C-alpha positions in Angstrom: 97.6 89.6 89.5 95.3 88.8 86.6 95.2 90.8 83.4 97.9 91.8 81.0 101.3 90.3 81.3 103.4 92.3 83.8 107.1 92.0 83.9 108.2 95.3 85.4 106.5 97.3 88.2 107.1 100.8 89.4 105.8 102.2 92.7 105.6 106.0 92.7 104.9 107.6 96.1 105.5 110.8 98.0 107.5 109.8 101.1 109.7 107.0 102.5 107.3 104.4 104.0 104.3 105.2 101.7 105.0 102.3 99.5 105.1 99.8 102.4 101.9 101.1 104.0 99.9 101.2 100.8 101.3 98.3 98.8 104.0 96.5 100.7 102.3 93.1 100.5 101.5 93.5 96.9 105.1 94.5 96.1 106.3 91.4 97.9 104.0 89.2 95.8 105.2 90.8 92.6 108.8 90.1 93.6 108.0 86.5 94.6 106.3 86.1 91.2 109.5 87.1 89.4 108.7 90.7 88.5 111.2 93.6 88.7 110.1 96.4 91.0 111.4 99.9 91.1 110.5 102.5 93.7 110.3 106.2 92.9 110.1 108.4 96.1 109.3 112.0 95.4 110.3 113.7 98.7 113.1 113.2 101.2 110.7 112.9 104.1 112.7 115.5 106.0 109.8 116.9 108.0 108.4 113.7 109.4 109.5 113.8 113.1 108.3 115.1 116.4 111.8 115.0 117.8 112.8 118.6 118.6 116.5 117.7 118.5 116.2 116.4 114.9 117.3 118.4 111.9 115.8 118.2 108.4 119.2 117.3 106.9 119.8 114.4 109.4 116.3 113.1 109.1 116.5 113.0 105.3 119.6 110.8 105.6 118.0 108.5 108.1 114.8 108.1 106.1 116.7 107.3 102.9 118.6 104.5 104.7 115.3 103.3 106.2 113.6 103.2 102.8 116.5 101.3 101.3 116.4 98.7 104.1 112.6 98.3 103.7 113.0 97.9 99.9 115.6 95.3 100.5 113.3 93.3 102.8 110.7 93.2 100.0 113.2 92.4 97.3 112.8 95.7 95.4 115.3 96.0 92.6 116.1 99.7 93.0 115.0 102.9 94.8 115.1 106.2 93.0 114.9 109.3 95.3 113.8 112.6 93.7 114.8 114.6 96.8 112.0 117.2 97.0 111.2 118.9 100.3 108.6 117.0 102.4 105.3 118.9 102.6 106.3 121.2 99.7 105.7 119.0 96.6 104.4 121.0 93.7 103.1 120.0 90.3 105.7 121.7 88.2 107.3 121.0 84.8 110.5 119.9 86.6 108.7 117.3 88.7 106.7 116.1 85.7 109.9 115.7 83.7 111.6 113.9 86.6 108.8 111.4 86.9 108.5 111.0 83.1 112.3 110.3 83.0 111.9 107.5 85.5 109.0 105.9 83.7 110.9 106.0 80.4 114.1 104.8 81.9 112.8 101.8 83.7 109.8 101.1 81.4 107.3 99.6 83.8 104.3 97.6 82.6 102.4 98.4 85.8 102.6 101.6 87.9 101.3 101.6 91.5 100.7 105.0 92.9 98.7 106.9 95.5 95.1 108.0 95.5 94.7 111.5 94.0 91.4 112.1 95.7 90.3 112.3 99.3 87.9 109.5 100.2 85.8 109.0 103.3 88.3 106.5 104.7 91.3 108.6 103.7 90.2 112.0 105.2 93.8 112.8 106.3 95.3 112.5 102.8 98.6 114.4 102.7 98.9 117.0 100.0 102.1 115.4 98.8 100.2 112.2 98.3 97.6 113.9 96.1 100.3 115.9 94.2 102.5 112.9 93.3 99.6 110.8 92.3 98.2 113.5 90.0 101.7 114.0 88.5 102.2 110.3 88.1 99.0 109.9 86.1 99.8 112.9 83.9 103.3 111.4 83.2 101.9 108.0 82.4 99.5 109.5 80.0 100.5 111.3 77.9 103.9 112.6 78.8 105.9 109.4 79.0 104.2 108.1 75.8 104.7 111.1 73.5 108.1 111.8 72.0 107.5 115.5 71.7 106.9 115.8 75.4 110.2 116.7 77.1 112.3 116.3 74.0 115.4 117.0 76.1 115.1 113.5 77.5 115.8 112.0 74.1 117.6 109.9 73.0 118.6 108.7 76.5 115.0 108.0 77.5 112.7 106.9 74.7 108.9 107.1 75.0 107.2 104.3 76.9 103.6 103.2 77.2 102.5 101.9 80.6 99.9 99.2 80.4 98.2 99.5 83.7 97.9 101.7 86.8 96.8 100.6 90.3 95.8 103.4 92.7 96.0 102.6 96.4 92.4 102.5 97.6 90.3 102.0 100.7 86.7 102.5 99.4 85.0 100.2 96.9 88.2 99.1 95.3 88.4 97.4 91.9 91.1 94.9 93.0 91.6 93.2 96.3 95.0 91.5 96.6 95.4 88.6 99.0 98.6 89.4 101.0 98.0 86.8 103.8 101.1 84.9 103.0 103.3 88.0 102.9 101.7 90.0 105.7 104.7 89.3 108.0 107.0 90.5 105.2 105.0 93.8 104.8 105.3 94.4 108.6 109.0 93.6 108.6 109.5 96.2 105.9 107.4 98.7 107.7 109.4 98.2 110.9 112.5 99.4 109.0 111.1 103.0 109.2 112.1 103.3 112.9 112.2 107.1 112.9 108.5 107.2 112.2 107.2 105.0 115.1 107.4 105.5 118.9 105.2 102.4 119.3 105.5 100.0 116.4 103.2 97.5 118.2 100.4 100.0 117.9 101.2 100.6 114.2 101.3 96.8 113.6 97.9 96.4 115.2 96.3 99.1 113.1 97.9 97.8 109.8 96.6 94.3 110.6 93.2 95.6 111.3 93.0 97.6 108.1 94.4 94.7 106.0 91.8 92.4 107.6 89.0 94.7 106.8 90.1 95.0 103.2 90.2 91.2 102.9 86.7 90.6 104.3 84.9 90.9 101.0 87.0 88.2 99.4 87.4 86.1 102.6 91.2 86.8 102.7 92.9 87.0 106.1 94.7 90.2 105.0 94.6 92.2 101.8 95.5 95.5 100.0 93.2 97.2 97.6 93.5 99.2 94.5 91.5 101.0 91.8 92.6 99.7 88.4 93.2 101.8 85.2 93.9 99.8 82.0 95.7 102.2 79.6 94.7 102.3 75.9 97.0 100.6 73.5 
């Protein structure tokens, strides 16, 4: 966690469970080190089920509860749900204003978000992931910073400058975070998303394997990795 002083962290993702998969261990470390963490979840996750008896309305309710439980396991201060339809996230003025409002309201020093580009190890990147990461970056700079962007947010939500952005990454990352001591906490949080797993043992095995692979370059047992963007003052 080297670099500029970080007191407040915001994690901006597309779906319930994205934060735990991509950064659950890192979030746990931030909390343990005394930082305030806020989740912003763009969609309600209402399409993520193979159960033919499930309805979108019921699934959205289930997934919100699962996400709140997972956040509680990690010690996340608050979870903000933007409520967009799963699989239909669009880069619109309304979405940019919503994300800008969250950044200005909670004033994070560090934002963790998803990777906006497909990479060789992220070939199945969900379009919602790419959309929210692009929107988050646009809101961080310049929309949340500039007072004339979304003037309707004033005076309730004054402009805010984010200091640093970490993008969840799997290829040649700038930062490799040792999550060995909190790996079990990450897995416990992931297990809260019961609607998404028929066989959590298989999921746990894959998550451990990926975290072990990410840790190899630094000789960590388990790691998460990020590309780092330091924002201009």
